[in-house]
Legacy VTK file of the C-alpha trace (Angstrom):
# vtk DataFile Version 3.0
C-alpha trace
ASCII
DATASET POLYDATA
POINTS 120 float
22.522 23.049 -26.557
20.586 22.876 -23.340
20.161 20.065 -20.882
18.936 16.916 -22.552
21.362 15.498 -25.090
24.459 17.399 -23.927
27.271 14.842 -23.216
27.821 16.277 -19.701
24.156 15.823 -18.867
24.048 12.271 -20.301
27.113 11.475 -18.193
25.381 12.432 -14.911
21.864 11.216 -15.822
22.390 7.827 -14.080
23.429 9.619 -10.887
20.370 11.886 -11.031
18.102 8.919 -11.550
19.748 7.009 -8.726
19.144 9.722 -6.119
15.723 10.718 -7.418
16.643 14.102 -8.834
15.118 15.505 -11.949
16.623 17.567 -14.714
14.964 20.850 -15.649
15.822 23.378 -18.341
17.421 26.623 -17.232
14.250 28.449 -18.310
12.217 26.320 -15.904
14.732 26.465 -13.028
13.583 27.691 -9.704
15.698 29.398 -7.020
16.015 26.114 -5.073
17.344 24.158 -8.128
21.078 23.573 -8.589
22.356 25.059 -11.875
24.566 22.850 -14.029
27.297 25.167 -15.451
29.935 24.010 -17.868
32.520 26.496 -19.156
30.259 29.407 -18.218
27.223 27.956 -19.988
24.187 26.944 -17.956
23.100 23.550 -19.341
20.109 23.174 -17.102
19.429 22.613 -13.453
18.954 19.721 -11.007
15.758 19.682 -8.951
16.241 17.777 -5.715
13.587 15.215 -4.885
10.860 15.796 -2.315
11.468 14.330 1.103
8.319 12.210 0.587
9.639 8.874 -0.672
13.184 9.469 0.537
13.269 6.274 2.667
12.055 4.196 -0.277
14.811 5.678 -2.497
17.398 4.888 0.200
16.151 1.338 0.471
16.198 0.877 -3.359
19.796 2.166 -3.372
20.827 -0.296 -0.625
19.121 -3.145 -2.413
21.090 -2.378 -5.566
24.326 -2.238 -3.535
23.680 -5.449 -1.642
22.374 -7.194 -4.737
18.890 -8.337 -3.562
15.674 -7.000 -2.164
15.499 -6.428 1.544
12.896 -9.104 2.086
15.209 -11.689 0.439
18.350 -10.750 2.401
19.966 -13.105 4.841
20.863 -11.925 8.334
24.317 -10.671 7.377
22.948 -8.804 4.354
20.282 -7.215 6.520
22.885 -6.042 8.997
24.869 -4.533 6.075
21.686 -2.885 4.805
20.937 -1.415 8.198
24.509 -0.073 8.430
24.254 1.472 4.944
20.881 3.047 5.726
22.255 4.389 9.023
25.306 5.904 7.280
22.973 7.617 4.792
20.827 9.121 7.550
17.715 7.036 6.939
16.902 6.681 10.601
16.431 10.356 11.235
13.200 10.111 9.307
10.018 9.637 11.289
8.901 6.001 11.509
11.974 4.825 9.585
12.767 1.989 11.968
9.224 0.651 11.735
9.174 1.028 7.902
12.527 -0.680 7.465
11.518 -3.453 9.802
8.302 -4.002 7.827
10.209 -3.995 4.491
12.736 -6.515 5.830
10.173 -8.699 7.497
11.765 -8.334 10.952
10.762 -6.708 14.168
11.523 -3.183 15.260
13.621 -4.659 18.064
15.744 -6.484 15.463
16.452 -3.225 13.673
17.226 -1.475 16.970
19.576 -4.342 17.957
21.414 -4.046 14.615
21.730 -0.243 15.147
22.950 -0.726 18.704
25.604 -3.162 17.509
26.736 -0.693 14.832
27.055 2.200 17.354
29.059 0.180 19.911
LINES 1 121
120 0 1 2 3 4 5 6 7 8 9 10 11 12 13 14 15 16 17 18 19 20 21 22 23 24 25 26 27 28 29 30 31 32 33 34 35 36 37 38 39 40 41 42 43 44 45 46 47 48 49 50 51 52 53 54 55 56 57 58 59 60 61 62 63 64 65 66 67 68 69 70 71 72 73 74 75 76 77 78 79 80 81 82 83 84 85 86 87 88 89 90 91 92 93 94 95 96 97 98 99 100 101 102 103 104 105 106 107 108 109 110 111 112 113 114 115 116 117 118 119
């Protein structure tokens, strides 16, 4: 039995979906894919997502964790969201501060202030 339908694959499918990965069969696996091996059997492979869209995936994950969309968050929730995004490396991406500020409906300065408070 390969990939889809195997109990081990079904167990990790929510994780793959949450981080934007895709499952590929071992026949379609490329060198950059991560093989899924159980008891010596290759069940398939995980293909990591493209960097394009990474910030959106990080924001989606933070929204799920905080429990509301970034534009509906109160100040404390936005500070928590900024901390979580920072911990996950979101702000190493080009234009991330501007994009997060736009998504939250705040200024870049506000995001920088939250980041400065976190790093103190």
